C-alpha positions in Angstrom: 143.0 95.6 -81.2 144.2 94.7 -77.8 145.7 97.5 -75.6 149.2 97.0 -74.2 150.5 98.5 -71.0 153.6 100.7 -71.0 155.6 97.8 -69.5 154.6 95.6 -72.4 151.9 93.5 -70.6 148.3 93.1 -71.3 145.9 94.7 -68.8 144.0 92.4 -66.3 140.5 93.8 -66.5 139.0 91.1 -64.2 141.5 92.0 -61.3 141.1 95.7 -61.8 137.3 95.5 -61.6 137.1 93.5 -58.4 135.2 95.4 -55.6 136.4 95.5 -52.0 134.5 93.1 -49.7 131.7 94.6 -47.6 132.7 95.2 -44.0 130.0 95.0 -41.3 130.4 96.5 -37.8 128.4 94.0 -35.7 128.8 96.3 -32.6 126.4 98.7 -34.3 123.6 96.2 -34.8 120.6 96.8 -32.5 119.0 93.6 -31.3 115.3 93.8 -30.0 114.8 93.0 -26.3 112.6 90.1 -27.1 115.5 88.4 -29.1 118.1 88.8 -26.4 119.2 85.6 -24.7 119.8 85.1 -20.9 123.2 85.8 -19.5 125.6 82.9 -20.3 129.0 82.0 -21.7 129.6 83.4 -25.2 126.4 85.5 -25.2 127.4 88.8 -26.7 123.9 90.2 -26.1 123.9 89.6 -22.3 122.1 92.3 -20.4 121.7 93.2 -16.8 118.0 92.6 -16.7 118.5 88.8 -17.0 120.4 88.8 -13.7 117.1 89.2 -11.8 115.9 85.7 -12.9 118.2 83.7 -10.6 116.9 85.8 -7.7 113.4 84.5 -8.2 114.8 80.9 -8.1 116.7 81.6 -5.0 113.5 83.0 -3.4 111.7 79.8 -4.1 114.5 77.9 -2.4 114.2 80.0 0.7 110.4 79.5 0.7 111.0 75.7 0.5 113.4 76.0 3.5 110.8 77.8 5.4 108.3 75.0 4.7 110.9 72.5 6.0 111.4 74.5 9.2 107.6 74.7 9.7 107.4 70.9 9.4 110.2 70.5 11.9 108.5 72.5 14.6 105.0 71.1 13.9 103.6 69.6 17.2 102.7 66.5 15.2 106.2 66.0 13.8 108.1 62.9 14.8 111.4 64.7 14.6 112.8 65.5 18.1 114.5 68.8 18.8 116.2 67.6 22.0 119.7 67.9 20.6 119.0 70.9 18.4 122.0 72.8 19.9 124.3 70.2 18.4 122.5 70.1 15.1 124.4 72.3 12.6 121.9 71.5 9.8 119.1 73.0 11.9 121.1 76.2 12.6 122.3 76.5 9.0 118.7 76.2 7.8 117.6 79.1 10.0 120.7 81.1 9.1 120.1 80.8 5.4 116.5 82.0 5.7 117.5 85.0 7.9 120.4 86.0 5.8 118.3 86.1 2.6 115.5 87.9 4.3 117.8 90.6 5.7 119.6 91.2 2.3 117.1 90.5 -0.5 116.0 93.3 -2.7 112.6 94.7 -1.8 112.5 97.7 -4.1 111.9 96.2 -7.5 109.5 93.4 -6.4 108.6 92.9 -2.8 108.9 89.2 -1.6 105.4 89.1 -0.3 105.1 85.3 0.0 108.3 85.2 2.0 107.1 88.0 4.2 103.7 86.3 4.9 105.4 83.0 5.7 107.9 84.6 8.1 105.1 86.4 9.9 103.1 83.1 10.1 106.2 81.3 11.4 106.7 84.0 14.1 103.0 83.7 15.2 103.2 80.0 15.3 106.5 80.1 17.3 105.0 82.5 19.9 101.9 80.3 20.2 103.9 77.1 20.7 106.2 78.8 23.3 103.1 79.8 25.3 101.6 76.3 25.1 105.0 74.8 26.0 105.3 76.9 29.1 101.8 75.8 30.2 102.7 72.2 29.5 105.9 72.4 31.5 104.0 73.9 34.5 101.4 71.1 34.3 104.1 68.4 34.1 105.9 69.8 37.1 102.6 69.8 39.1 102.0 66.2 38.1 105.6 65.3 39.0 105.1 66.6 42.5 101.7 64.9 42.8 103.2 61.6 41.8 106.0 61.9 44.4 103.4 62.5 47.1 101.4 59.5 46.0 104.5 57.4 46.0 105.2 58.4 49.6 101.6 57.6 50.6 101.6 54.1 49.0 105.1 53.4 50.5 103.7 54.4 53.9 100.7 52.1 53.4 102.9 49.2 52.4 105.0 49.6 55.5 101.9 49.8 57.6 100.6 46.5 56.0 103.9 44.7 56.7 103.7 46.0 60.3 100.2 44.4 60.7 98.2 47.6 61.2 94.4 47.3 60.7 93.3 47.4 57.0 90.7 50.2 57.8 93.5 52.5 59.0 95.6 51.8 55.9 92.7 52.2 53.5 91.9 55.6 55.0 95.1 57.0 53.5 94.4 55.7 50.0 91.9 58.3 48.8 93.5 59.2 45.5 92.1 57.2 42.5 95.6 56.5 41.2 96.4 54.3 44.3 93.0 53.2 45.5 93.3 50.1 43.3 96.1 48.8 45.5 93.9 48.2 48.6 93.6 44.5 47.5 97.3 44.0 47.3 97.8 45.6 50.8 95.1 43.3 52.2 97.0 40.3 50.7 100.2 41.4 52.4 98.4 41.9 55.7 96.6 38.5 55.6 99.3 36.2 54.1 102.7 34.9 55.1 105.8 36.6 53.7 106.9 33.4 51.9 103.5 32.8 50.2 102.9 33.3 46.5 100.1 35.8 47.1 102.3 37.9 49.4 105.2 38.0 47.0 103.0 38.9 44.0 101.2 41.7 45.9 104.5 43.0 47.2 106.1 43.1 43.7 103.1 44.9 42.3 103.1 47.6 45.0 106.9 48.2 44.9 106.7 48.5 41.1 104.0 51.2 41.4 105.9 53.1 44.1 109.1 53.0 41.9 107.1 54.4 38.9 105.6 57.2 41.0 108.9 58.3 42.5 110.9 58.1 39.3 108.3 59.8 37.1 110.0 58.3 34.0 107.4 59.3 31.4 107.0 62.8 33.0 110.7 63.3 33.0 111.0 62.4 29.3 108.1 64.7 28.4 109.7 67.5 30.5 113.0 67.1 28.7 111.4 67.1 25.3 109.1 70.1 26.0 111.9 72.3 27.6 114.3 71.4 24.8 111.8 72.3 22.1 110.9 75.5 24.0 114.6 76.6 23.9 114.7 75.7 20.1 111.6 77.9 19.6 113.2 80.7 21.5 116.2 80.4 19.3 114.1 80.6 16.2 112.2 83.6 17.5 115.5 85.4 18.4 117.0 84.8 14.9 113.9 85.4 12.8 112.6 88.6 14.5 115.1 91.0 12.9 114.3 89.5 9.5 110.5 90.1 10.0 111.2 93.6 11.3 113.3 94.4 8.2 110.7 93.1 5.8 107.9 94.8 7.7 109.6 98.2 7.5 110.3 97.7 3.8 106.6 96.7 3.2 105.3 99.7 5.1 107.6 102.1 3.3 106.6 100.7 -0.1 102.9 100.2 0.3 101.6 101.9 3.4 103.5 105.2 3.6 101.6 108.1 2.1 103.1 109.8 -0.9 102.6 113.4 -1.9 101.5 113.9 -5.6 100.6 116.9 -7.6 97.0 117.1 -9.0 96.0 120.2 -10.8 98.7 122.2 -9.0 97.6 121.0 -5.6 99.3 118.4 -3.4 97.4 115.2 -2.7 98.3 112.3 -0.5 98.0 108.8 -2.0 99.0 105.3 -0.8 101.7 103.2 -2.4 99.4 100.3 -2.0 97.9 101.1 -5.4 101.3 100.8 -7.0 101.7 97.1 -6.4 103.2 95.1 -9.2 100.9 92.8 -11.2 102.4 89.6 -9.7 102.0 91.0 -6.2 98.3 91.9 -6.8 97.7 88.4 -8.2 99.3 86.9 -5.1 97.2 89.0 -2.8 94.0 88.2 -4.7 94.3 84.5 -5.4 97.2 82.9 -3.5 97.2 84.5 -0.1 93.5 83.6 0.8 94.1 79.9 -0.1 97.4 79.9 1.8 95.7 81.3 4.9 92.8 78.8 4.6 95.3 75.9 4.4 97.1 77.1 7.5 93.9 77.3 9.5 92.9 73.7 8.4 96.4 72.5 9.3 96.1 74.0 12.9 92.6 72.4 13.3 94.0 69.0 12.4 
């Protein structure tokens, strides 16, 4: 017999027996580290450790910029640095390298490749500055020498047009650079001014005198060398603080002695033994080949 409610309706057993839906608090779920995704839009499991990944990418970009700068100052490079003071891209390239080197994190993982390349760049710059100074001095000596030769040849030409003996004229032409013009001077001395021989000889001598006095090639070399020297000085001035900062951080992390307790006694150990795995791999395998490549590059 069916039961009847007090209000005269039949009971609804299906409705009365329905269970409440299961509620899950997703905030309490623990996700393993290996299943977490990198930081990104909509990622509820983002963690701070993933933020370090872009830093490695940025480091590689800075290393690539260093390589570009090394190519620009290479003595065999066809790129001229004559107008470097007006080249904003050149200055921005150096600025980005220096800014990163002076602000990058050196505690968690030291940027050893960047440090090595910066030191190599500093050494290369110093070497090229010294070579440039020597070259400038040599060019200036050659410039004065050419001016003196130009005066001698000009005096010999005037003597020839005045009809002085060829022996007296030749006695002043002892330098190998102007000895070859004895024949032209002899033609001027022994031919009429309106003759073809006289005109050709005169043209040849005047052209040589003009080249010696103007020093066109030497002037161009001097301009290029002095301009590059000032660019190298600028690089040295900008990069030196970055190298010093990384050197200090390196010495503090790896070379500074650290006090440790062994069997109740204090012992001094070096932080060099605490290098990260990636840094040890770089020191063992990458750095020797990099140094070898640099030596080969300089020899070439």
